N, CA, C and O atoms as a Tinker XYZ file with bonds, in Angstrom:
   304  protein
     1  N      1.833000  194.817000  112.337000    73     2
     2  CA     2.951000  194.162000  112.977000    64     1     3
     3  C      2.423000  193.108000  113.954000    63     2     4     5
     4  O      1.338000  193.262000  114.514000    81     3
     5  N      3.178000  192.066000  114.149000    73     3     6
     6  CA     2.723000  190.960000  114.991000    64     5     7
     7  C      2.540000  191.362000  116.447000    63     6     8     9
     8  O      1.834000  190.671000  117.182000    81     7
     9  N      3.158000  192.464000  116.891000    73     7    10
    10  CA     3.015000  192.903000  118.278000    64     9    11
    11  C      1.549000  193.162000  118.612000    63    10    12    13
    12  O      1.138000  193.015000  119.763000    81    11
    13  N      0.773000  193.539000  117.626000    73    11    14
    14  CA    -0.653000  193.787000  117.839000    64    13    15
    15  C     -1.405000  192.505000  118.188000    63    14    16    17
    16  O     -2.502000  192.566000  118.743000    81    15
    17  N     -0.833000  191.360000  117.874000    73    15    18
    18  CA    -1.498000  190.076000  118.091000    64    17    19
    19  C     -0.808000  189.238000  119.167000    63    18    20    21
    20  O     -1.145000  188.067000  119.344000    81    19
    21  N      0.137000  189.813000  119.875000    73    19    22
    22  CA     0.921000  189.068000  120.854000    64    21    23
    23  C      0.956000  189.849000  122.152000    63    22    24    25
    24  O      1.276000  191.038000  122.153000    81    23
    25  N      0.629000  189.195000  123.259000    73    23    26
    26  CA     0.611000  189.890000  124.547000    64    25    27
    27  C      1.870000  189.634000  125.373000    63    26    28    29
    28  O      2.064000  190.248000  126.422000    81    27
    29  N      2.716000  188.735000  124.903000    73    27    30
    30  CA     3.938000  188.429000  125.632000    64    29    31
    31  C      5.066000  189.392000  125.302000    63    30    32    33
    32  O      4.904000  190.288000  124.474000    81    31
    33  N      6.208000  189.205000  125.948000    73    31    34
    34  CA     7.348000  190.079000  125.678000    64    33    35
    35  C      7.891000  189.862000  124.267000    63    34    36    37
    36  O      7.808000  188.765000  123.715000    81    35
    37  N      8.442000  190.917000  123.704000    73    35    38
    38  CA     9.028000  190.862000  122.367000    64    37    39
    39  C     10.513000  191.168000  122.502000    63    38    40    41
    40  O     10.902000  192.127000  123.169000    81    39
    41  N     11.337000  190.346000  121.863000    73    39    42
    42  CA    12.785000  190.441000  121.999000    64    41    43
    43  C     13.458000  190.570000  120.640000    63    42    44    45
    44  O     12.992000  190.010000  119.648000    81    43
    45  N     14.554000  191.312000  120.605000    73    43    46
    46  CA    15.416000  191.382000  119.421000    64    45    47
    47  C     16.814000  190.958000  119.859000    63    46    48    49
    48  O     17.338000  191.462000  120.852000    81    47
    49  N     17.408000  190.040000  119.122000    73    47    50
    50  CA    18.730000  189.504000  119.455000    64    49    51
    51  C     19.513000  189.374000  118.150000    63    50    52    53
    52  O     19.725000  188.265000  117.660000    81    51
    53  N     19.941000  190.501000  117.589000    73    51    54
    54  CA    20.522000  190.490000  116.246000    64    53    55
    55  C     21.935000  189.928000  116.167000    63    54    56    57
    56  O     22.737000  190.060000  117.092000    81    55
    57  N     22.202000  189.315000  115.059000    73    55    58
    58  CA    23.532000  188.833000  114.682000    64    57    59
    59  C     24.282000  190.008000  114.064000    63    58    60    61
    60  O     23.754000  190.671000  113.172000    81    59
    61  N     25.499000  190.276000  114.520000    73    59    62
    62  CA    26.263000  191.428000  114.021000    64    61    63
    63  C     27.324000  191.059000  112.993000    63    62    64    65
    64  O     27.964000  191.939000  112.417000    81    63
    65  N     27.511000  189.787000  112.765000    73    63    66
    66  CA    28.532000  189.368000  111.809000    64    65    67
    67  C     27.885000  188.911000  110.519000    63    66    68    69
    68  O     26.838000  188.262000  110.518000    81    67
    69  N     28.522000  189.258000  109.438000    73    67    70
    70  CA    28.098000  188.820000  108.110000    64    69    71
    71  C     29.180000  187.871000  107.618000    63    70    72    73
    72  O     30.296000  188.299000  107.322000    81    71
    73  N     28.861000  186.605000  107.530000    73    71    74
    74  CA    29.842000  185.606000  107.112000    64    73    75
    75  C     29.599000  185.257000  105.651000    63    74    76    77
    76  O     28.510000  184.827000  105.271000    81    75
    77  N     30.615000  185.448000  104.855000    73    75    78
    78  CA    30.541000  185.113000  103.438000    64    77    79
    79  C     30.737000  183.610000  103.310000    63    78    80    81
    80  O     31.804000  183.092000  103.640000    81    79
    81  N     29.726000  182.913000  102.838000    73    79    82
    82  CA    29.789000  181.454000  102.770000    64    81    83
    83  C     30.828000  180.954000  101.771000    63    82    84    85
    84  O     31.265000  179.807000  101.866000    81    83
    85  N     31.231000  181.793000  100.812000    73    83    86
    86  CA    32.213000  181.349000   99.824000    64    85    87
    87  C     33.624000  181.309000  100.392000    63    86    88    89
    88  O     34.374000  180.367000  100.136000    81    87
    89  N     33.989000  182.340000  101.172000    73    87    90
    90  CA    35.354000  182.350000  101.693000    64    89    91
    91  C     35.414000  182.316000  103.219000    63    90    92    93
    92  O     36.496000  182.364000  103.802000    81    91
    93  N     34.260000  182.235000  103.857000    73    91    94
    94  CA    34.138000  182.116000  105.306000    64    93    95
    95  C     34.781000  183.269000  106.071000    63    94    96    97
    96  O     35.114000  183.113000  107.246000    81    95
    97  N     34.961000  184.419000  105.430000    73    95    98
    98  CA    35.456000  185.594000  106.135000    64    97    99
    99  C     34.290000  186.282000  106.822000    63    98   100   101
   100  O     33.230000  186.482000  106.229000    81    99
   101  N     34.496000  186.635000  108.061000    73    99   102
   102  CA    33.448000  187.323000  108.808000    64   101   103
   103  C     33.787000  188.807000  108.907000    63   102   104   105
   104  O     34.948000  189.185000  109.066000    81   103
   105  N     32.763000  189.630000  108.812000    73   103   106
   106  CA    32.957000  191.067000  108.992000    64   105   107
   107  C     31.722000  191.618000  109.700000    63   106   108   109
   108  O     30.635000  191.043000  109.633000    81   107
   109  N     31.916000  192.733000  110.369000    73   107   110
   110  CA    30.797000  193.370000  111.050000    64   109   111
   111  C     29.825000  193.915000  110.028000    63   110   112   113
   112  O     30.219000  194.597000  109.082000    81   111
   113  N     28.564000  193.612000  110.222000    73   111   114
   114  CA    27.546000  194.078000  109.287000    64   113   115
   115  C     26.870000  195.358000  109.769000    63   114   116   117
   116  O     26.106000  195.968000  109.021000    81   115
   117  N     27.141000  195.774000  111.008000    73   115   118
   118  CA    26.493000  196.961000  111.549000    64   117   119
   119  C     27.422000  197.644000  112.545000    63   118   120   121
   120  O     27.957000  197.005000  113.451000    81   119
   121  N     27.604000  198.927000  112.369000    73   119   122
   122  CA    28.432000  199.699000  113.298000    64   121   123
   123  C     27.690000  199.864000  114.626000    63   122   124   125
   124  O     26.468000  199.722000  114.673000    81   123
   125  N     28.413000  200.161000  115.696000    73   123   126
   126  CA    27.740000  200.416000  116.973000    64   125   127
   127  C     26.721000  201.554000  116.888000    63   126   128   129
   128  O     25.665000  201.483000  117.517000    81   127
   129  N     27.023000  202.588000  116.126000    73   127   130
   130  CA    26.103000  203.714000  115.982000    64   129   131
   131  C     24.822000  203.297000  115.253000    63   130   132   133
   132  O     23.721000  203.673000  115.655000    81   131
   133  N     24.974000  202.530000  114.193000    73   131   134
   134  CA    23.805000  202.049000  113.444000    64   133   135
   135  C     22.979000  201.089000  114.301000    63   134   136   137
   136  O     21.749000  201.114000  114.254000    81   135
   137  N     23.649000  200.252000  115.075000    73   135   138
   138  CA    22.955000  199.332000  115.973000    64   137   139
   139  C     22.128000  200.111000  116.997000    63   138   140   141
   140  O     20.973000  199.771000  117.252000    81   139
   141  N     22.711000  201.144000  117.576000    73   139   142
   142  CA    22.007000  201.955000  118.570000    64   141   143
   143  C     20.759000  202.591000  117.973000    63   142   144   145
   144  O     19.704000  202.610000  118.608000    81   143
   145  N     20.873000  203.104000  116.767000    73   143   146
   146  CA    19.715000  203.711000  116.104000    64   145   147
   147  C     18.642000  202.657000  115.830000    63   146   148   149
   148  O     17.454000  202.924000  116.010000    81   147
   149  N     19.046000  201.478000  115.403000    73   147   150
   150  CA    18.078000  200.408000  115.154000    64   149   151
   151  C     17.380000  200.007000  116.448000    63   150   152   153
   152  O     16.171000  199.777000  116.454000    81   151
   153  N     18.132000  199.922000  117.542000    73   151   154
   154  CA    17.539000  199.582000  118.840000    64   153   155
   155  C     16.496000  200.615000  119.249000    63   154   156   157
   156  O     15.425000  200.259000  119.741000    81   155
   157  N     16.805000  201.884000  119.049000    73   155   158
   158  CA    15.858000  202.948000  119.372000    64   157   159
   159  C     14.557000  202.759000  118.590000    63   158   160   161
   160  O     13.466000  202.925000  119.134000    81   159
   161  N     14.685000  202.414000  117.323000    73   159   162
   162  CA    13.501000  202.184000  116.486000    64   161   163
   163  C     12.718000  200.958000  116.960000    63   162   164   165
   164  O     11.487000  200.965000  116.963000    81   163
   165  N     13.435000  199.913000  117.358000    73   163   166
   166  CA    12.746000  198.718000  117.867000    64   165   167
   167  C     11.935000  199.048000  119.117000    63   166   168   169
   168  O     10.783000  198.636000  119.245000    81   167
   169  N     12.545000  199.794000  120.038000    73   167   170
   170  CA    11.851000  200.160000  121.276000    64   169   171
   171  C     10.611000  200.989000  120.955000    63   170   172   173
   172  O      9.549000  200.773000  121.539000    81   171
   173  N     10.740000  201.925000  120.042000    73   171   174
   174  CA     9.582000  202.725000  119.630000    64   173   175
   175  C      8.491000  201.845000  119.023000    63   174   176   177
   176  O      7.309000  202.184000  119.093000    81   175
   177  N      8.883000  200.718000  118.427000    73   175   178
   178  CA     7.930000  199.795000  117.823000    64   177   179
   179  C      7.365000  198.768000  118.783000    63   178   180   181
   180  O      6.510000  197.971000  118.396000    81   179
   181  N      7.827000  198.768000  120.040000    73   179   182
   182  CA     7.264000  197.875000  121.036000    64   181   183
   183  C      8.171000  196.773000  121.544000    63   182   184   185
   184  O      7.754000  195.994000  122.402000    81   183
   185  N      9.391000  196.677000  121.050000    73   183   186
   186  CA    10.314000  195.650000  121.544000    64   185   187
   187  C     10.702000  195.991000  122.981000    63   186   188   189
   188  O     11.006000  197.142000  123.295000    81   187
   189  N     10.689000  194.973000  123.851000    73   187   190
   190  CA    10.968000  195.186000  125.272000    64   189   191
   191  C     12.322000  194.661000  125.721000    63   190   192   193
   192  O     12.866000  195.129000  126.721000    81   191
   193  N     12.866000  193.705000  125.003000    73   191   194
   194  CA    14.139000  193.090000  125.388000    64   193   195
   195  C     15.059000  193.131000  124.179000    63   194   196   197
   196  O     14.684000  192.684000  123.095000    81   195
   197  N     16.268000  193.668000  124.362000    73   195   198
   198  CA    17.229000  193.729000  123.261000    64   197   199
   199  C     18.564000  193.200000  123.754000    63   198   200   201
   200  O     19.030000  193.559000  124.836000    81   199
   201  N     19.164000  192.352000  122.955000    73   199   202
   202  CA    20.491000  191.840000  123.252000    64   201   203
   203  C     21.345000  191.931000  122.012000    63   202   204   205
   204  O     20.961000  192.549000  121.019000    81   203
   205  N     22.486000  191.322000  122.075000    73   203   206
   206  CA    23.360000  191.282000  120.914000    64   205   207
   207  C     23.998000  189.908000  120.822000    63   206   208   209
   208  O     24.529000  189.397000  121.808000    81   207
   209  N     23.948000  189.317000  119.656000    73   207   210
   210  CA    24.497000  187.977000  119.449000    64   209   211
   211  C     25.936000  188.090000  118.954000    63   210   212   213
   212  O     26.633000  189.054000  119.273000    81   211
   213  N     26.369000  187.127000  118.191000    73   211   214
   214  CA    27.739000  187.070000  117.693000    64   213   215
   215  C     28.110000  188.354000  116.963000    63   214   216   217
   216  O     27.364000  188.843000  116.115000    81   215
   217  N     29.256000  188.878000  117.303000    73   215   218
   218  CA    29.745000  190.085000  116.664000    64   217   219
   219  C     29.433000  191.347000  117.432000    63   218   220   221
   220  O     30.007000  192.398000  117.148000    81   219
   221  N     28.532000  191.269000  118.404000    73   219   222
   222  CA    28.273000  192.476000  119.191000    64   221   223
   223  C     29.436000  192.673000  120.158000    63   222   224   225
   224  O     30.028000  191.717000  120.659000    81   223
   225  N     29.737000  193.927000  120.397000    73   223   226
   226  CA    30.863000  194.271000  121.262000    64   225   227
   227  C     30.373000  195.133000  122.419000    63   226   228   229
   228  O     29.211000  195.537000  122.464000    81   227
   229  N     31.266000  195.401000  123.338000    73   227   230
   230  CA    30.952000  196.311000  124.433000    64   229   231
   231  C     30.524000  197.659000  123.867000    63   230   232   233
   232  O     29.621000  198.300000  124.404000    81   231
   233  N     31.163000  198.087000  122.795000    73   231   234
   234  CA    30.819000  199.369000  122.181000    64   233   235
   235  C     29.401000  199.355000  121.604000    63   234   236   237
   236  O     28.695000  200.359000  121.696000    81   235
   237  N     28.977000  198.250000  121.020000    73   235   238
   238  CA    27.594000  198.139000  120.530000    64   237   239
   239  C     26.610000  198.348000  121.693000    63   238   240   241
   240  O     25.649000  199.107000  121.571000    81   239
   241  N     26.859000  197.675000  122.803000    73   239   242
   242  CA    25.954000  197.759000  123.948000    64   241   243
   243  C     26.006000  199.154000  124.575000    63   242   244   245
   244  O     24.969000  199.692000  124.964000    81   243
   245  N     27.191000  199.741000  124.677000    73   243   246
   246  CA    27.321000  201.091000  125.231000    64   245   247
   247  C     26.532000  202.094000  124.402000    63   246   248   249
   248  O     25.799000  202.920000  124.947000    81   247
   249  N     26.684000  202.019000  123.082000    73   247   250
   250  CA    25.961000  202.930000  122.193000    64   249   251
   251  C     24.451000  202.727000  122.318000    63   250   252   253
   252  O     23.686000  203.691000  122.275000    81   251
   253  N     24.028000  201.477000  122.471000    73   251   254
   254  CA    22.605000  201.192000  122.632000    64   253   255
   255  C     22.071000  201.849000  123.899000    63   254   256   257
   256  O     21.038000  202.518000  123.871000    81   255
   257  N     22.773000  201.656000  125.003000    73   255   258
   258  CA    22.332000  202.221000  126.281000    64   257   259
   259  C     22.239000  203.741000  126.191000    63   258   260   261
   260  O     21.287000  204.337000  126.694000    81   259
   261  N     23.219000  204.364000  125.556000    73   259   262
   262  CA    23.214000  205.822000  125.432000    64   261   263
   263  C     22.090000  206.328000  124.524000    63   262   264   265
   264  O     21.604000  207.444000  124.708000    81   263
   265  N     21.677000  205.525000  123.555000    73   263   266
   266  CA    20.653000  205.954000  122.595000    64   265   267
   267  C     19.230000  205.791000  123.116000    63   266   268   269
   268  O     18.312000  206.447000  122.623000    81   267
   269  N     19.040000  204.928000  124.102000    73   267   270
   270  CA    17.688000  204.645000  124.582000    64   269   271
   271  C     17.289000  205.590000  125.711000    63   270   272   273
   272  O     18.150000  206.074000  126.446000    81   271
   273  N     15.999000  205.854000  125.853000    73   271   274
   274  CA    15.520000  206.708000  126.943000    64   273   275
   275  C     15.906000  206.121000  128.298000    63   274   276   277
   276  O     16.061000  204.908000  128.438000    81   275
   277  N     16.056000  206.981000  129.280000    73   275   278
   278  CA    16.496000  206.552000  130.612000    64   277   279
   279  C     15.604000  205.498000  131.242000    63   278   280   281
   280  O     16.107000  204.623000  131.947000    81   279
   281  N     14.303000  205.550000  131.015000    73   279   282
   282  CA    13.399000  204.616000  131.671000    64   281   283
   283  C     13.433000  203.225000  131.048000    63   282   284   285
   284  O     12.941000  202.277000  131.659000    81   283
   285  N     13.993000  203.075000  129.863000    73   283   286
   286  CA    14.064000  201.757000  129.231000    64   285   287
   287  C     15.048000  200.894000  130.011000    63   286   288   289
   288  O     16.186000  201.292000  130.257000    81   287
   289  N     14.596000  199.722000  130.391000    73   287   290
   290  CA    15.445000  198.797000  131.125000    64   289   291
   291  C     15.408000  198.984000  132.627000    63   290   292   293
   292  O     15.993000  198.194000  133.368000    81   291
   293  N     14.726000  200.023000  133.082000    73   291   294
   294  CA    14.658000  200.264000  134.523000    64   293   295
   295  C     13.791000  199.204000  135.187000    63   294   296   297
   296  O     12.783000  198.763000  134.635000    81   295
   297  N     14.197000  198.818000  136.352000    73   295   298
   298  CA    13.420000  197.843000  137.121000    64   297   299
   299  C     12.737000  198.562000  138.273000    63   298   300   301
   300  O     13.312000  199.480000  138.858000    81   299
   301  N     11.521000  198.155000  138.604000    73   299   302
   302  CA    10.804000  198.823000  139.711000    64   301   303
   303  C     11.474000  198.586000  141.044000    63   302   304
   304  O     11.000000  199.076000  142.069000    81   303
């Protein structure tokens, strides 16, 4: 993984909407629960900053916070 070759911070900022280019209908591509599980896996893999782009909701962020260990995101 590239984290082994990078000493700076690593960020994930996923897009939550899946837009069909044929009919331009947007739908959520990931549930809040699935997003939280993915965030947990990212943190275990070394990601330090996680956000949510278009389509993320308060529920996505709430589920993420609940899924991550207490020390993640803590400031000294």
